[in-house]
C-alpha positions in Angstrom: 14.6 26.1 -14.7 15.9 29.7 -14.6 19.0 30.3 -12.6 18.3 31.2 -9.0 20.9 32.8 -6.6 20.8 31.0 -3.3 22.4 32.8 -0.3 21.7 30.7 2.8 22.8 33.3 5.2 20.5 36.0 3.8 17.3 33.9 4.0 15.0 34.8 6.8 12.0 32.4 6.4 11.1 29.0 5.2 7.5 28.7 3.9 5.1 25.8 3.6 3.1 27.1 0.7 0.4 24.5 -0.1 -0.1 20.8 -0.9 -2.7 19.0 -3.0 -3.6 15.5 -4.3 -5.1 14.6 -7.6 -7.0 11.3 -7.1 -7.3 10.9 -10.8 -3.6 10.7 -11.5 -2.3 9.7 -8.1 0.0 12.6 -7.9 0.5 14.7 -4.8 2.3 18.1 -4.9 4.1 19.5 -1.9 5.1 23.2 -2.4 7.6 25.1 -0.4 9.6 28.4 -0.7 12.3 30.5 1.0 11.3 34.1 1.7 9.8 35.3 -1.6 11.9 33.0 -3.8 10.6 30.5 -6.4 8.2 27.8 -5.4 9.9 24.4 -4.7 7.6 21.6 -5.9 8.0 18.0 -4.8 5.8 15.3 -6.2 4.8 12.0 -4.6 3.1 9.6 -7.0 1.0 6.6 -6.0 0.5 3.9 -8.5 -2.9 2.5 -9.2 -4.9 5.8 -10.0 -7.6 6.7 -10.4 -8.6 6.4 -6.7 -12.3 6.6 -5.6 -12.4 8.0 -2.1 -15.6 8.4 0.0 -15.9 11.8 1.8 -14.6 10.5 5.1 -11.5 8.9 3.5 -10.9 11.9 1.3 -10.8 14.1 4.3 -8.4 11.7 6.2 -6.2 11.6 3.0 -6.0 15.4 3.1 -5.0 15.4 6.8 -2.4 12.7 6.0 -1.1 14.7 3.0 -0.8 17.8 5.2 1.3 15.9 7.7 3.4 14.6 4.8 3.9 18.1 3.4 5.1 19.3 6.9 7.4 16.4 7.5 9.0 16.3 4.1 9.8 20.0 4.3 12.8 19.0 6.4 14.7 18.2 3.2 14.3 21.8 2.2 14.4 23.6 5.5 17.9 22.3 6.3 19.3 24.1 3.1 19.3 27.4 4.9 18.0 26.8 8.5 16.4 30.3 8.6 15.1 31.7 11.9 11.4 31.8 10.9 9.1 29.1 9.8 5.8 30.0 8.2 2.8 27.7 7.5 0.4 29.2 5.1 -3.3 28.5 5.1 -5.1 27.5 8.4 -2.0 27.2 10.5 -1.1 24.5 13.1 -2.6 23.3 16.3 -0.3 22.8 19.2 0.0 19.0 18.9 1.1 19.2 15.3 3.6 21.9 16.0 5.1 20.0 18.9 5.5 16.8 16.8 7.2 18.7 14.0 9.6 20.4 16.4 10.6 17.0 17.8 11.1 15.6 14.3 13.1 18.5 13.1 15.3 19.1 16.1 16.1 15.5 16.8 15.9 14.2 13.3 18.5 16.8 12.2 20.7 16.1 15.2 23.6 14.6 13.2 23.2 17.3 10.5 23.5 20.0 13.2 26.5 18.3 14.9 28.4 17.9 11.6 27.7 21.5 10.6 28.3 23.1 14.0 24.8 24.3 14.4 22.6 24.5 17.5 18.9 23.9 16.5 17.5 23.9 20.0 15.2 26.9 20.3 15.8 27.9 16.7 13.2 25.6 15.2 9.8 26.8 16.1 6.6 25.9 14.3 3.9 28.6 14.6 0.7 27.7 16.5 -2.5 29.3 15.2 -5.3 30.7 17.2 -8.3 29.1 19.0 -9.7 27.4 15.9 -6.6 25.4 15.2 -6.3 24.5 18.8 -9.9 23.2 18.8 -9.2 21.3 15.6 -6.2 19.7 17.2 -8.2 18.4 20.1 -10.7 16.6 17.8 -10.5 12.9 17.7 -9.9 11.4 14.2 -12.7 9.2 12.9 -12.6 5.5 12.4 -12.6 4.9 8.6 -13.3 1.2 8.4 -9.9 0.5 6.8 -9.4 -3.1 5.7 -6.9 -5.4 7.5 -3.8 -5.1 5.3 -0.3 -4.1 6.0 2.0 -1.8 3.8 5.4 -3.2 4.9 8.3 -0.9 4.1 11.2 -2.8 2.4 14.6 -1.4 2.1 16.5 -4.3 0.6 18.1 -5.4 3.9 17.7 -8.2 6.3 15.4 -6.5 8.8 12.5 -5.9 6.5 12.7 -9.3 5.1 12.5 -10.8 8.7 9.3 -8.7 9.2 7.9 -9.9 5.9 8.4 -13.6 6.6 7.0 -13.2 10.1 3.8 -11.6 8.9 3.6 -14.2 6.2 3.8 -16.9 8.8 1.0 -15.3 10.7 -1.2 -15.1 7.5 -1.3 -11.3 7.6 -2.1 -9.8 4.2 0.6 -7.5 3.1 2.1 -5.4 0.3 5.8 -4.8 0.2 6.3 -1.1 -0.3 9.1 1.2 -1.1 9.8 4.8 -2.3 12.1 5.7 -5.2 13.6 3.8 -8.2 16.1 1.4 -6.7 16.3 -1.7 -8.9 18.1 -3.4 -6.0 15.1 -3.0 -3.7 12.7 -4.0 -6.5 14.7 -7.3 -7.1 14.5 -8.0 -3.3 10.8 -7.2 -3.2 10.0 -9.4 -6.2 11.9 -12.2 -4.5 9.2 -12.2 -1.7 6.5 -13.1 -4.3 4.1 -10.7 -2.6 2.2 -7.7 -4.0 4.4 -4.7 -4.5 3.9 -0.9 -4.2 6.6 1.3 -5.6 5.8 5.0 -4.8 7.5 7.7 -6.7 9.1 10.7 -5.1 10.7 13.5 -7.0 12.4 16.3 -5.0 12.2 19.9 -6.3 15.1 20.2 -8.8 16.1 23.6 -7.3 17.3 21.9 -4.2 20.2 20.3 -6.1 21.2 23.8 -7.4 21.0 25.2 -3.9 23.4 22.5 -2.8 25.9 23.6 -5.5 25.6 27.1 -4.2 26.6 26.3 -0.7 23.4 25.1 1.0 23.7 23.4 4.4 23.7 19.7 3.7 23.7 16.5 5.7 21.6 13.7 7.1 17.9 14.1 7.4 15.3 11.9 9.2 14.4 10.0 6.0 12.4 7.3 7.9 10.1 10.0 9.2 9.5 11.2 5.6 9.0 7.7 4.4 6.6 6.9 7.3 4.5 10.0 6.3 4.4 8.9 2.7 3.3 5.4 3.6 0.7 6.7 6.0 -0.7 8.8 3.3 -0.7 5.9 0.9 -2.4 3.6 3.4 -5.3 6.1 3.8 -5.7 6.5 0.0 -5.6 2.7 -0.5 -7.9 2.1 2.5 -5.6 -0.2 4.5 -5.1 -0.2 8.3 -1.4 -0.8 8.9 2.0 0.7 8.1 4.8 -1.6 9.2 8.5 -0.7 9.6 11.3 -3.0 10.8 13.3 -0.9 13.3 14.8 -2.9 16.2 15.3 -1.6 19.7 18.9 -0.6 19.2 17.8 2.2 16.8 16.8 4.2 19.9 20.5 4.5 21.0 22.8 7.0 19.4 26.5 7.8 19.3 27.9 9.1 22.6 30.3 11.9 21.7 32.6 13.5 24.3 31.6 17.1 24.9 28.4 16.8 22.9 26.4 14.0 24.4 24.2 11.6 22.4 23.7 12.1 18.6 21.4 9.5 17.0 21.9 9.1 13.3 18.7 6.9 13.2 16.5 9.0 15.5 13.4 8.6 13.3 13.9 4.8 13.4 13.8 5.0 17.2 11.0 4.2 19.7 10.5 7.9 20.7 9.6 8.9 17.1 7.5 5.7 16.5 5.4 6.3 19.6 4.8 9.9 18.9 4.0 9.4 15.2 1.7 6.5 15.8 -0.3 8.4 18.4 -0.6 11.4 16.0 -2.0 9.3 13.2 -4.5 7.7 15.5 -5.6 11.0 17.0 -5.4 13.3 14.0 -5.7 11.2 10.8 -7.6 7.9 11.3 -8.4 6.1 14.5 -8.0 2.7 12.9 -4.7 3.4 11.2 -1.8 1.5 13.0 1.8 2.5 12.6 4.4 0.3 14.2 7.8 -1.5 13.9 7.4 -5.2 14.0 11.0 -5.7 15.3 11.1 -3.1 18.0 11.2 -5.8 20.8 14.3 -7.4 19.2 18.1 -6.6 19.3 20.0 -6.5 16.1 21.5 -9.8 17.0 18.1 -11.3 17.5 17.1 -10.0 14.0 20.3 -11.4 12.5 19.4 -14.8 14.1 15.9 -14.8 12.6 17.3 -13.8 9.1 19.9 -16.6 9.2 17.1 -19.2 9.4 16.5 -19.0 5.7 18.8 -18.7 2.7 16.2 -17.6 0.1 17.4 -14.0 0.2 21.2 -14.6 0.3 21.7 -13.5 -3.3 19.2 -10.6 -3.1 19.5 -8.6 0.1 22.0 -5.8 0.8 22.2 -3.5 3.8 25.2 -1.6 2.3 24.2 2.0 1.9 27.1 2.7 -0.4 25.5 0.6 -3.0 22.4 2.9 -2.9 24.3 6.1 -2.7 27.3 5.5 -5.1 26.7 2.6 -7.4 23.4 3.5 -8.9 20.6 1.1 -9.5 22.5 -2.0 -10.7 25.5 -2.6 -8.4 27.8 -5.4 -9.5 28.5 -6.3 -5.9 25.8 -5.9 -3.2 28.4 -5.3 -0.5 31.3 -2.7 -0.6 32.9 -4.5 2.3 34.4 -1.4 3.9 31.5 0.7 5.3 30.0 0.4 8.9 26.9 -1.3 7.6 28.9 -4.1 5.9 31.1 -4.5 9.0 28.1 -4.7 11.3 25.9 -7.0 9.2 28.9 -9.4 8.7 29.6 -9.4 12.4 26.0 -9.8 13.5 25.3 -12.7 11.1 28.6 -14.5 11.9 27.4 -16.2 15.2 24.3 -17.6 13.4 25.6 -18.7 9.9 28.0 -21.3 8.7 31.2 -19.4 7.8 31.3 -20.5 4.1 27.7 -19.2 3.6 28.5 -15.8 5.1 31.7 -15.4 3.3 29.9 -16.4 0.1 27.3 -13.6 0.6 30.0 -10.9 1.1 32.5 -12.3 -1.3 35.3 -12.2 1.2 36.0 -12.6 4.9 35.9 -9.1 6.5 37.1 -10.4 9.8 40.4 -11.6 8.4 41.5 -8.3 7.0 43.7 -6.2 9.3 42.8 -3.1 7.3 39.3 -3.4 8.7 40.3 -3.1 12.4 39.5 0.6 12.8 36.0 0.1 11.4 35.3 -2.8 13.8 36.7 -0.8 16.7 34.1 1.8 16.1 31.3 -0.8 16.2 32.8 -2.0 19.5 32.9 1.5 20.8 36.6 1.0 21.5 38.6 4.2 21.3 35.8 5.6 19.0 32.1 6.3 19.1 29.4 4.4 17.4 29.4 5.2 13.7 26.8 7.6 12.2 25.1 4.6 10.6 22.1 2.3 11.2 24.2 -0.3 13.2 23.7 -2.1 16.5 24.8 -1.1 20.0 28.4 -1.5 21.0 27.5 -4.2 23.5 26.0 -6.2 20.7 29.1 -6.0 18.7 31.3 -6.9 21.7 29.1 -9.9 22.5 29.2 -11.1 18.9 33.0 -10.7 18.7 33.5 -12.5 22.0 31.4 -15.4 20.7 33.5 -15.7 17.6 36.7 -15.6 19.6 35.6 -18.8 21.3 34.9 -20.7 18.0 37.7 -22.5 16.2 36.5 -21.5 12.7 36.7 -17.7 13.6 39.2 -17.2 16.3 42.3 -17.2 14.1 41.0 -14.4 11.9 42.9 -11.2 12.2 40.1 -9.0 13.6 38.8 -11.6 16.0 42.3 -12.6 17.2 43.2 -9.0 17.9 39.9 -8.5 19.8 40.7 -11.5 22.0 44.3 -10.4 22.5 43.9 -6.6 23.1 40.3 -5.7 23.8 38.6 -8.6 25.7 41.0 -8.4 28.7 39.9 -4.8 29.2 36.3 -5.6 29.4 36.7 -7.8 32.5 33.2 -8.7 33.8 31.5 -5.9 31.9 30.5 -8.1 29.0 27.1 -9.5 27.9 26.9 -12.8 26.0 24.9 -13.3 22.9 22.2 -15.3 24.5 21.2 -12.5 26.9 20.7 -10.2 23.9 18.4 -12.5 22.1 15.6 -12.2 24.6 12.7 -10.1 23.2 11.6 -7.0 25.2 7.9 -7.1 26.0 7.9 -3.5 27.1 8.5 -0.4 24.9 7.1 -1.4 21.6 3.9 -0.7 19.6 3.3 -4.1 17.9 -0.5 -4.7 18.2 -1.2 -7.2 21.0 -2.9 -9.8 18.8 0.2 -9.9 16.5 2.7 -9.8 19.2 1.1 -12.6 21.2 1.5 -14.9 18.1 5.0 -13.6 17.3 6.6 -13.9 20.7 7.3 -17.7 20.4 8.7 -17.3 16.9 11.1 -14.6 18.1 12.1 -16.4 21.4 15.7 -17.6 21.7 
């Protein structure tokens, strides 16, 4: 790769150049560029090639690939946040442009906040003329996809709860993930189910741009992964893409002077609802995208997970393992990040103490140095961390429950909560039981599945 000078402030346009898929090799190419700079080529590789696609499914795969191209561009666009977006080729219909603006503006909310940027009104996807508008109004065909779920697995407790719930219902499934994490692979293998490991290779120039001062920060990675799995589902001929995002993912961090900033916006209900509708209307009418755990709180998910110990030595929700320790972390839990704090706290009401301490290797609630981290979870003198953690009311309810239990109440963080924080809550405090009740409204789980799952998830 030749040296490229990247000046983010001089860039005027971000271009979606082209995309293509070779069914013979299983390799998709997503091509982007800034102004008239070099092409940035990302590849997504589906194992199992060659693929034989009939004309209707080939056309749907092309529509899903184009959506993936547009969504995955967020990884590159954010490097410069230029004032103009260009989509080469046939252009976009109004529905597609509107979906993308939602994903980019809200999905880059934390990125914008941390970098002092205002993206509202800046991100505008161009809408083409009458032909594109007419195409956008067309109803996607029914492809006759077979009943089978691609279930996203991230190595944490949530996806494992979904996998076991679907297994209990007899739903055929393939556990699926993107990238080369050996930690996720080991967790997926533990399920004993068919596995699908999709390769994703970012354009190498992006890393050089970062070294030269590109804007950087959090992107809506769940939106990108959702688009990858939707494309894979069409190519493989299956009718469901299943994620494991619970209802608290819809609530962000309330920051004084700024308002709500949601680190996990693309895990929330607003994204799920819009993306699922788009797939049905524009890609394939019989392709379902939903989160199986949307009706549940984080505490309800933790309760479900605690019912089995088969994954105790395999799961990890600690993002620092994935980001910093490479593919073979010695310890699955760093013990100091917001995810470690929250998962420990959420599981504590539902697990015997020795089991939980054994999973983490230490008792996080008996370490005074961890108090600031738990305060953030409680939303006490701090806002909710920019992480995929539950609502403050869930953390407060869990901590209150532990404060009433002899085996936990003497631990440093719990005792301090009971002494200093609980008296300030007065009557404004929910108990754990109230947060375990599933929410029948505001989810996209197909009715035949939810009717059978409701009793399993009931308190």
